py3Dmol code that shows the C-alpha trace and the ligand (Angstrom):
import py3Dmol

protein = """\
ATOM      1  CA  MET A   1       0.000   0.000   0.000  1.00  0.00           C
ATOM      2  CA  THR A   2       1.361   3.358  -0.931  1.00  0.00           C
ATOM      3  CA  ALA A   3       1.112   6.546   1.070  1.00  0.00           C
ATOM      4  CA  SER A   4      -1.142   8.036  -1.591  1.00  0.00           C
ATOM      5  CA  ARG A   5      -3.917   5.684  -0.480  1.00  0.00           C
ATOM      6  CA  LYS A   6      -3.695   6.764   3.135  1.00  0.00           C
ATOM      7  CA  LYS A   7      -5.582   9.710   4.493  1.00  0.00           C
ATOM      8  CA  THR A   8      -3.292  12.638   3.932  1.00  0.00           C
ATOM      9  CA  SER A   9      -3.940  16.348   3.844  1.00  0.00           C
ATOM     10  CA  PRO A  10      -2.260  19.019   1.785  1.00  0.00           C
ATOM     11  CA  PRO A  11       0.420  20.861   3.758  1.00  0.00           C
ATOM     12  CA  SER A  12      -0.906  23.996   5.373  1.00  0.00           C
ATOM     13  CA  VAL A  13       0.426  27.330   4.237  1.00  0.00           C
ATOM     14  CA  ALA A  14       0.494  29.138   7.527  1.00  0.00           C
ATOM     15  CA  GLU A  15       2.225  32.222   6.193  1.00  0.00           C
ATOM     16  CA  SER A  16      -0.644  32.973   3.800  1.00  0.00           C
ATOM     17  CA  ALA A  17      -3.536  31.959   6.039  1.00  0.00           C
ATOM     18  CA  ASN A  18      -4.596  35.507   6.903  1.00  0.00           C
ATOM     19  CA  ASP A  19      -3.669  37.173   3.646  1.00  0.00           C
ATOM     20  CA  PRO A  20      -5.956  36.494   0.657  1.00  0.00           C
ATOM     21  CA  ALA A  21      -3.479  38.017  -1.823  1.00  0.00           C
ATOM     22  CA  ALA A  22      -0.637  35.840  -0.527  1.00  0.00           C
ATOM     23  CA  ALA A  23      -2.913  32.780  -0.572  1.00  0.00           C
ATOM     24  CA  GLN A  24      -3.790  33.562  -4.196  1.00  0.00           C
ATOM     25  CA  ALA A  25      -0.108  33.857  -5.097  1.00  0.00           C
ATOM     26  CA  VAL A  26       0.649  30.531  -3.416  1.00  0.00           C
ATOM     27  CA  GLY A  27      -2.253  28.943  -5.328  1.00  0.00           C
ATOM     28  CA  ASN A  28      -0.932  30.304  -8.615  1.00  0.00           C
ATOM     29  CA  THR A  29       2.587  29.046  -7.880  1.00  0.00           C
ATOM     30  CA  THR A  30       1.283  25.611  -6.913  1.00  0.00           C
ATOM     31  CA  GLU A  31      -0.766  25.508 -10.118  1.00  0.00           C
ATOM     32  CA  HIS A  32       2.285  26.626 -12.110  1.00  0.00           C
ATOM     33  CA  ILE A  33       4.305  23.661 -10.788  1.00  0.00           C
ATOM     34  CA  VAL A  34       1.396  21.263 -11.427  1.00  0.00           C
ATOM     35  CA  VAL A  35       1.144  22.514 -15.029  1.00  0.00           C
ATOM     36  CA  ALA A  36       4.934  22.367 -15.591  1.00  0.00           C
ATOM     37  CA  VAL A  37       5.227  18.802 -14.283  1.00  0.00           C
ATOM     38  CA  THR A  38       2.146  17.719 -16.276  1.00  0.00           C
ATOM     39  CA  ARG A  39       3.641  19.244 -19.432  1.00  0.00           C
ATOM     40  CA  ALA A  40       6.959  17.461 -18.789  1.00  0.00           C
ATOM     41  CA  ILE A  41       5.020  14.156 -18.561  1.00  0.00           C
ATOM     42  CA  VAL A  42       3.045  14.923 -21.755  1.00  0.00           C
ATOM     43  CA  GLU A  43       6.262  15.701 -23.604  1.00  0.00           C
ATOM     44  CA  HIS A  44       8.000  12.582 -22.252  1.00  0.00           C
ATOM     45  CA  ARG A  45      10.673  14.701 -20.545  1.00  0.00           C
ATOM     46  CA  LEU A  46       9.644  13.241 -17.214  1.00  0.00           C
ATOM     47  CA  LEU A  47       9.342   9.472 -17.264  1.00  0.00           C
ATOM     48  CA  PRO A  48       7.281   6.997 -15.234  1.00  0.00           C
ATOM     49  CA  GLY A  49       9.007   6.099 -11.986  1.00  0.00           C
ATOM     50  CA  ALA A  50      11.205   9.226 -11.942  1.00  0.00           C
ATOM     51  CA  LYS A  51      11.821  10.525  -8.427  1.00  0.00           C
ATOM     52  CA  LEU A  52      10.655  14.093  -7.848  1.00  0.00           C
ATOM     53  CA  VAL A  53      13.075  15.529  -5.310  1.00  0.00           C
ATOM     54  CA  GLU A  54      11.388  18.275  -3.245  1.00  0.00           C
ATOM     55  CA  GLN A  55      14.489  20.393  -2.821  1.00  0.00           C
ATOM     56  CA  LYS A  56      15.385  20.239  -6.522  1.00  0.00           C
ATOM     57  CA  LEU A  57      11.868  21.303  -7.487  1.00  0.00           C
ATOM     58  CA  ALA A  58      11.963  24.090  -4.885  1.00  0.00           C
ATOM     59  CA  ASP A  59      15.252  25.361  -6.354  1.00  0.00           C
ATOM     60  CA  ARG A  60      14.039  24.960  -9.929  1.00  0.00           C
ATOM     61  CA  PHE A  61      10.854  26.994  -9.316  1.00  0.00           C
ATOM     62  CA  GLY A  62      12.298  29.322  -6.682  1.00  0.00           C
ATOM     63  CA  VAL A  63       9.693  28.425  -4.051  1.00  0.00           C
ATOM     64  CA  SER A  64       9.565  26.849  -0.592  1.00  0.00           C
ATOM     65  CA  ARG A  65       9.349  23.098  -0.083  1.00  0.00           C
ATOM     66  CA  THR A  66       5.909  23.655   1.446  1.00  0.00           C
ATOM     67  CA  ILE A  67       4.624  24.898  -1.887  1.00  0.00           C
ATOM     68  CA  VAL A  68       6.323  22.021  -3.708  1.00  0.00           C
ATOM     69  CA  ARG A  69       4.625  19.569  -1.325  1.00  0.00           C
ATOM     70  CA  GLN A  70       1.254  21.167  -2.092  1.00  0.00           C
ATOM     71  CA  ALA A  71       1.877  20.745  -5.826  1.00  0.00           C
ATOM     72  CA  LEU A  72       2.966  17.131  -5.351  1.00  0.00           C
ATOM     73  CA  PHE A  73      -0.157  16.424  -3.299  1.00  0.00           C
ATOM     74  CA  ARG A  74      -2.315  17.899  -6.073  1.00  0.00           C
ATOM     75  CA  LEU A  75      -0.456  15.803  -8.675  1.00  0.00           C
ATOM     76  CA  SER A  76      -1.064  12.693  -6.553  1.00  0.00           C
ATOM     77  CA  GLN A  77      -4.795  13.471  -6.544  1.00  0.00           C
ATOM     78  CA  LEU A  78      -4.589  13.601 -10.335  1.00  0.00           C
ATOM     79  CA  LYS A  79      -2.884  10.146 -10.198  1.00  0.00           C
ATOM     80  CA  LEU A  80       0.142  11.527 -12.013  1.00  0.00           C
ATOM     81  CA  VAL A  81       2.407  11.247  -8.976  1.00  0.00           C
ATOM     82  CA  ARG A  82       2.735   8.514  -6.346  1.00  0.00           C
ATOM     83  CA  LEU A  83       3.581   9.607  -2.794  1.00  0.00           C
ATOM     84  CA  GLU A  84       5.440   7.075  -0.665  1.00  0.00           C
ATOM     85  CA  GLN A  85       5.952   7.577   3.030  1.00  0.00           C
ATOM     86  CA  ALA A  86       9.592   8.217   3.920  1.00  0.00           C
ATOM     87  CA  ARG A  87      10.636   7.724   0.265  1.00  0.00           C
ATOM     88  CA  GLY A  88       9.126  10.782  -1.391  1.00  0.00           C
ATOM     89  CA  ALA A  89       7.313  11.466  -4.648  1.00  0.00           C
ATOM     90  CA  PHE A  90       7.604   9.587  -7.919  1.00  0.00           C
ATOM     91  CA  VAL A  91       6.004   9.951 -11.319  1.00  0.00           C
ATOM     92  CA  ALA A  92       3.314   7.260 -11.403  1.00  0.00           C
ATOM     93  CA  GLU A  93       4.049   4.169 -13.450  1.00  0.00           C
ATOM     94  CA  PRO A  94       1.245   3.313 -15.839  1.00  0.00           C
ATOM     95  CA  SER A  95       0.525  -0.375 -15.924  1.00  0.00           C
ATOM     96  CA  ILE A  96      -0.972  -1.935 -19.044  1.00  0.00           C
ATOM     97  CA  GLU A  97      -2.693  -4.551 -16.876  1.00  0.00           C
ATOM     98  CA  GLU A  98      -4.327  -1.887 -14.735  1.00  0.00           C
ATOM     99  CA  ALA A  99      -5.457   0.028 -17.832  1.00  0.00           C
ATOM    100  CA  ARG A 100      -7.045  -3.146 -19.233  1.00  0.00           C
ATOM    101  CA  GLU A 101      -8.818  -3.821 -15.932  1.00  0.00           C
ATOM    102  CA  VAL A 102     -10.057  -0.223 -15.755  1.00  0.00           C
ATOM    103  CA  PHE A 103     -11.492  -0.395 -19.274  1.00  0.00           C
ATOM    104  CA  ALA A 104     -13.158  -3.754 -18.525  1.00  0.00           C
ATOM    105  CA  VAL A 105     -14.959  -2.195 -15.547  1.00  0.00           C
ATOM    106  CA  ARG A 106     -15.857   0.917 -17.531  1.00  0.00           C
ATOM    107  CA  ARG A 107     -17.460  -1.212 -20.256  1.00  0.00           C
ATOM    108  CA  MET A 108     -19.522  -3.027 -17.622  1.00  0.00           C
ATOM    109  CA  VAL A 109     -20.693   0.233 -16.075  1.00  0.00           C
ATOM    110  CA  GLU A 110     -20.955   2.811 -18.858  1.00  0.00           C
ATOM    111  CA  GLY A 111     -23.212   0.848 -21.249  1.00  0.00           C
ATOM    112  CA  GLN A 112     -25.789   0.624 -18.474  1.00  0.00           C
ATOM    113  CA  MET A 113     -25.133   4.245 -17.487  1.00  0.00           C
ATOM    114  CA  VAL A 114     -25.977   5.498 -20.971  1.00  0.00           C
ATOM    115  CA  ARG A 115     -29.217   3.455 -21.092  1.00  0.00           C
ATOM    116  CA  GLN A 116     -30.281   4.931 -17.770  1.00  0.00           C
ATOM    117  CA  LEU A 117     -29.325   8.391 -18.970  1.00  0.00           C
ATOM    118  CA  ILE A 118     -31.574   8.095 -22.035  1.00  0.00           C
ATOM    119  CA  ALA A 119     -34.465   7.140 -19.753  1.00  0.00           C
ATOM    120  CA  GLN A 120     -34.195  10.299 -17.705  1.00  0.00           C
ATOM    121  CA  ILE A 121     -32.110  12.969 -19.471  1.00  0.00           C
ATOM    122  CA  LYS A 122     -33.447  16.534 -19.420  1.00  0.00           C
ATOM    123  CA  PRO A 123     -33.010  19.184 -22.154  1.00  0.00           C
ATOM    124  CA  ALA A 124     -30.728  21.210 -19.846  1.00  0.00           C
ATOM    125  CA  ASP A 125     -28.380  18.206 -19.461  1.00  0.00           C
ATOM    126  CA  LEU A 126     -28.243  17.717 -23.225  1.00  0.00           C
ATOM    127  CA  LYS A 127     -27.316  21.358 -23.610  1.00  0.00           C
ATOM    128  CA  LEU A 128     -24.510  21.026 -21.055  1.00  0.00           C
ATOM    129  CA  LEU A 129     -23.142  17.910 -22.730  1.00  0.00           C
ATOM    130  CA  LYS A 130     -23.201  19.637 -26.144  1.00  0.00           C
ATOM    131  CA  ALA A 131     -21.325  22.637 -24.738  1.00  0.00           C
ATOM    132  CA  HIS A 132     -18.809  20.233 -23.219  1.00  0.00           C
ATOM    133  CA  LEU A 133     -18.174  18.582 -26.596  1.00  0.00           C
ATOM    134  CA  LYS A 134     -17.595  21.994 -28.164  1.00  0.00           C
ATOM    135  CA  ALA A 135     -14.926  22.782 -25.519  1.00  0.00           C
ATOM    136  CA  GLU A 136     -13.433  19.352 -26.140  1.00  0.00           C
ATOM    137  CA  ARG A 137     -13.212  19.969 -29.889  1.00  0.00           C
ATOM    138  CA  ASP A 138     -11.523  23.346 -29.313  1.00  0.00           C
ATOM    139  CA  ALA A 139      -8.866  21.797 -27.020  1.00  0.00           C
ATOM    140  CA  VAL A 140      -8.262  18.988 -29.541  1.00  0.00           C
ATOM    141  CA  ALA A 141      -7.826  21.575 -32.329  1.00  0.00           C
ATOM    142  CA  ARG A 142      -5.366  23.591 -30.203  1.00  0.00           C
ATOM    143  CA  ILE A 143      -3.382  20.390 -29.480  1.00  0.00           C
ATOM    144  CA  ASP A 144      -3.599  21.346 -25.807  1.00  0.00           C
ATOM    145  CA  VAL A 145      -2.848  17.847 -24.532  1.00  0.00           C
ATOM    146  CA  ALA A 146      -3.447  18.390 -20.801  1.00  0.00           C
ATOM    147  CA  THR A 147      -6.784  20.199 -21.323  1.00  0.00           C
ATOM    148  CA  ARG A 148      -8.046  17.869 -24.023  1.00  0.00           C
ATOM    149  CA  THR A 149      -7.194  14.811 -21.879  1.00  0.00           C
ATOM    150  CA  LYS A 150      -9.136  16.280 -18.968  1.00  0.00           C
ATOM    151  CA  LEU A 151     -12.121  17.253 -21.136  1.00  0.00           C
ATOM    152  CA  LEU A 152     -12.199  13.884 -22.947  1.00  0.00           C
ATOM    153  CA  PHE A 153     -12.303  12.176 -19.523  1.00  0.00           C
ATOM    154  CA  ASP A 154     -14.829  14.627 -18.167  1.00  0.00           C
ATOM    155  CA  PHE A 155     -17.392  13.827 -20.863  1.00  0.00           C
ATOM    156  CA  HIS A 156     -17.877  10.450 -19.185  1.00  0.00           C
ATOM    157  CA  VAL A 157     -18.032  12.074 -15.738  1.00  0.00           C
ATOM    158  CA  CYS A 158     -20.574  14.618 -17.076  1.00  0.00           C
ATOM    159  CA  MET A 159     -22.855  11.791 -18.209  1.00  0.00           C
ATOM    160  CA  ALA A 160     -22.748  10.366 -14.682  1.00  0.00           C
ATOM    161  CA  GLN A 161     -23.477  13.841 -13.289  1.00  0.00           C
ATOM    162  CA  ALA A 162     -26.501  14.167 -15.573  1.00  0.00           C
ATOM    163  CA  LEU A 163     -27.861  11.031 -13.906  1.00  0.00           C
ATOM    164  CA  GLY A 164     -27.553  12.740 -10.531  1.00  0.00           C
ATOM    165  CA  ASN A 165     -25.882   9.708  -8.916  1.00  0.00           C
ATOM    166  CA  GLN A 166     -22.877  10.855  -6.856  1.00  0.00           C
ATOM    167  CA  VAL A 167     -21.606   7.313  -6.250  1.00  0.00           C
ATOM    168  CA  LEU A 168     -21.480   6.800 -10.011  1.00  0.00           C
ATOM    169  CA  VAL A 169     -19.795  10.199 -10.514  1.00  0.00           C
ATOM    170  CA  ASP A 170     -17.086   9.259  -7.983  1.00  0.00           C
ATOM    171  CA  LEU A 171     -16.648   5.814  -9.517  1.00  0.00           C
ATOM    172  CA  ILE A 172     -16.243   7.104 -13.094  1.00  0.00           C
ATOM    173  CA  GLN A 173     -13.915   9.867 -11.858  1.00  0.00           C
ATOM    174  CA  GLU A 174     -11.737   7.304 -10.077  1.00  0.00           C
ATOM    175  CA  LEU A 175     -11.685   4.974 -13.084  1.00  0.00           C
ATOM    176  CA  VAL A 176     -10.735   7.638 -15.648  1.00  0.00           C
ATOM    177  CA  SER A 177      -8.117   9.149 -13.293  1.00  0.00           C
ATOM    178  CA  ARG A 178      -6.348   5.807 -13.049  1.00  0.00           C
ATOM    179  CA  CYS A 179      -5.540   6.079 -16.763  1.00  0.00           C
ATOM    180  CA  SER A 180      -4.560   9.754 -16.772  1.00  0.00           C
ATOM    181  CA  LEU A 181      -0.791   9.248 -16.989  1.00  0.00           C
ATOM    182  CA  ILE A 182      -0.989   6.574 -19.659  1.00  0.00           C
ATOM    183  CA  THR A 183      -3.378   8.797 -21.643  1.00  0.00           C
ATOM    184  CA  LEU A 184      -1.207  11.905 -21.330  1.00  0.00           C
ATOM    185  CA  MET A 185       1.784   9.941 -22.581  1.00  0.00           C
ATOM    186  CA  TYR A 186       0.298   7.786 -25.298  1.00  0.00           C
ATOM    187  CA  GLN A 187      -2.857   9.336 -26.774  1.00  0.00           C
ATOM    188  CA  SER A 188      -1.990  10.889 -30.148  1.00  0.00           C
ATOM    189  CA  ALA A 189      -3.651  13.979 -31.623  1.00  0.00           C
ATOM    190  CA  ASP A 190      -5.469  11.713 -34.104  1.00  0.00           C
ATOM    191  CA  ASP A 191      -6.681   9.461 -31.279  1.00  0.00           C
ATOM    192  CA  ALA A 192      -8.015  12.502 -29.425  1.00  0.00           C
ATOM    193  CA  GLU A 193      -9.808  13.774 -32.522  1.00  0.00           C
ATOM    194  CA  ALA A 194     -11.377  10.346 -33.085  1.00  0.00           C
ATOM    195  CA  SER A 195     -12.496  10.222 -29.434  1.00  0.00           C
ATOM    196  CA  ASN A 196     -14.172  13.605 -29.755  1.00  0.00           C
ATOM    197  CA  ALA A 197     -16.002  12.448 -32.914  1.00  0.00           C
ATOM    198  CA  GLU A 198     -17.129   9.281 -31.097  1.00  0.00           C
ATOM    199  CA  HIS A 199     -18.442  11.379 -28.204  1.00  0.00           C
ATOM    200  CA  VAL A 200     -20.465  13.428 -30.713  1.00  0.00           C
ATOM    201  CA  ASP A 201     -22.005  10.216 -32.129  1.00  0.00           C
ATOM    202  CA  ILE A 202     -22.791   8.922 -28.617  1.00  0.00           C
ATOM    203  CA  LEU A 203     -24.533  12.172 -27.720  1.00  0.00           C
ATOM    204  CA  LYS A 204     -26.546  12.072 -30.974  1.00  0.00           C
ATOM    205  CA  ALA A 205     -27.748   8.565 -30.080  1.00  0.00           C
ATOM    206  CA  ILE A 206     -28.663   9.788 -26.581  1.00  0.00           C
ATOM    207  CA  GLU A 207     -30.580  12.723 -28.057  1.00  0.00           C
ATOM    208  CA  ALA A 208     -32.380  10.338 -30.456  1.00  0.00           C
ATOM    209  CA  ARG A 209     -33.255   8.175 -27.395  1.00  0.00           C
ATOM    210  CA  ASP A 210     -31.721   5.134 -29.140  1.00  0.00           C
ATOM    211  CA  ALA A 211     -30.514   3.139 -26.127  1.00  0.00           C
ATOM    212  CA  ASP A 212     -29.177   0.118 -28.045  1.00  0.00           C
ATOM    213  CA  LEU A 213     -27.171   2.303 -30.419  1.00  0.00           C
ATOM    214  CA  ALA A 214     -25.824   4.524 -27.624  1.00  0.00           C
ATOM    215  CA  ALA A 215     -24.761   1.498 -25.522  1.00  0.00           C
ATOM    216  CA  ASP A 216     -23.116  -0.102 -28.567  1.00  0.00           C
ATOM    217  CA  LEU A 217     -21.289   3.129 -29.485  1.00  0.00           C
ATOM    218  CA  ILE A 218     -19.933   3.643 -25.977  1.00  0.00           C
ATOM    219  CA  ASP A 219     -18.770   0.027 -25.815  1.00  0.00           C
ATOM    220  CA  ARG A 220     -16.914   0.361 -29.116  1.00  0.00           C
ATOM    221  CA  HIS A 221     -15.518   3.760 -28.065  1.00  0.00           C
ATOM    222  CA  LEU A 222     -14.051   2.310 -24.851  1.00  0.00           C
ATOM    223  CA  LEU A 223     -12.582  -0.665 -26.745  1.00  0.00           C
ATOM    224  CA  THR A 224     -10.966   1.703 -29.247  1.00  0.00           C
ATOM    225  CA  VAL A 225      -9.447   3.942 -26.568  1.00  0.00           C
ATOM    226  CA  GLU A 226      -8.173   0.906 -24.674  1.00  0.00           C
ATOM    227  CA  ARG A 227      -6.440  -0.390 -27.811  1.00  0.00           C
ATOM    228  CA  GLN A 228      -4.919   3.027 -28.543  1.00  0.00           C
ATOM    229  CA  LEU A 229      -3.419   3.226 -25.065  1.00  0.00           C
ATOM    230  CA  THR A 230      -2.262  -0.348 -24.595  1.00  0.00           C
ATOM    231  CA  GLU A 231      -1.138  -1.502 -28.041  1.00  0.00           C
ATOM    232  CA  ARG A 232       0.624   1.449 -29.604  1.00  0.00           C
ATOM    233  CA  ARG A 233       2.965   2.577 -26.871  1.00  0.00           C
ATOM    234  CA  ARG A 234       5.987   4.554 -27.859  1.00  0.00           C
ATOM    235  CA  VAL A 235       9.185   4.024 -25.931  1.00  0.00           C
ATOM    236  CA  PRO A 236      10.370   7.272 -24.309  1.00  0.00           C
ATOM    237  CA  THR A 237      13.970   8.066 -25.139  1.00  0.00           C
ATOM    238  CA  LEU A 238      14.744  11.228 -23.187  1.00  0.00           C
ATOM    239  CA  ARG A 239      16.794  11.154 -20.018  1.00  0.00           C
ATOM    240  CA  ILE A 240      15.113  11.855 -16.685  1.00  0.00           C
ATOM    241  CA  GLU A 241      17.825  14.367 -15.831  1.00  0.00           C
ATOM    242  CA  ASP A 242      16.731  16.609 -18.709  1.00  0.00           C
ATOM    243  CA  ALA A 243      13.078  16.482 -17.786  1.00  0.00           C
ATOM    244  CA  LEU A 244      12.520  19.882 -16.181  1.00  0.00           C
ATOM    245  CA  LEU A 245      15.200  21.887 -17.896  1.00  0.00           C
ATOM    246  CA  ASP A 246      13.003  23.952 -20.206  1.00  0.00           C
TER     247      ASP A 246
END
"""
ligand_1 = """\
1
ZN
Zn -14.483 9.053 -24.205
"""
view = py3Dmol.view(width=600, height=400)
view.addModel(protein, "pdb")
view.setStyle({"model": 0}, {"cartoon": {"style": "trace"}})
view.addModel(ligand_1, "xyz")
view.setStyle({"model": 1}, {"stick": {}})
view.zoomTo()
view.show()
């Protein structure tokens, strides 16, 4: 069991507790580190299993170790970093087996989810889902890998939200998060574009109230994404030492 599964809290930032402006600055800096590390993972400059040394990150970003710890905690929530007690932080290591198991569970759950959604979806939910797909398409077009990955995941979470079942929302969120590192590293721009197009087709089937078609489309979509992530992996070639040197 890793420390990331234990109940942990983000480090407190005592120095900014009574100063909203300072708290905002700390939040921005934390976010900046989260974005920089995520980008390094996307660009294969930071490899699975790499140790993230607090002091080196603090020096690199010119911040305190407290702020670095906050960023690492946030990255662990995003499943991009694994925190181990007394050993420190490491870039998570995507496992093909885990990805396969995650997609198997998602196919069991999401086909039924979409049928239930068709039975009870409201016009306002359809509108929200359409707006989401528009944002998705924009991020795909910009080749903004971190945003498009999040939005492509979130479409599935949004469907669970439209059902109003918080247990299902949490479950889907947990399942998609478990594949976030593997997706950031291995989903190509073409894969992302295809996923967005498949989401559009799924939503059309939902709008047409065609439960069999929608369930079939989501099943095929999940199979396709699973294949993209588990069968076409590129081997990273960059050295860990060069990861954060941009
Ligand atoms: Zn999808």
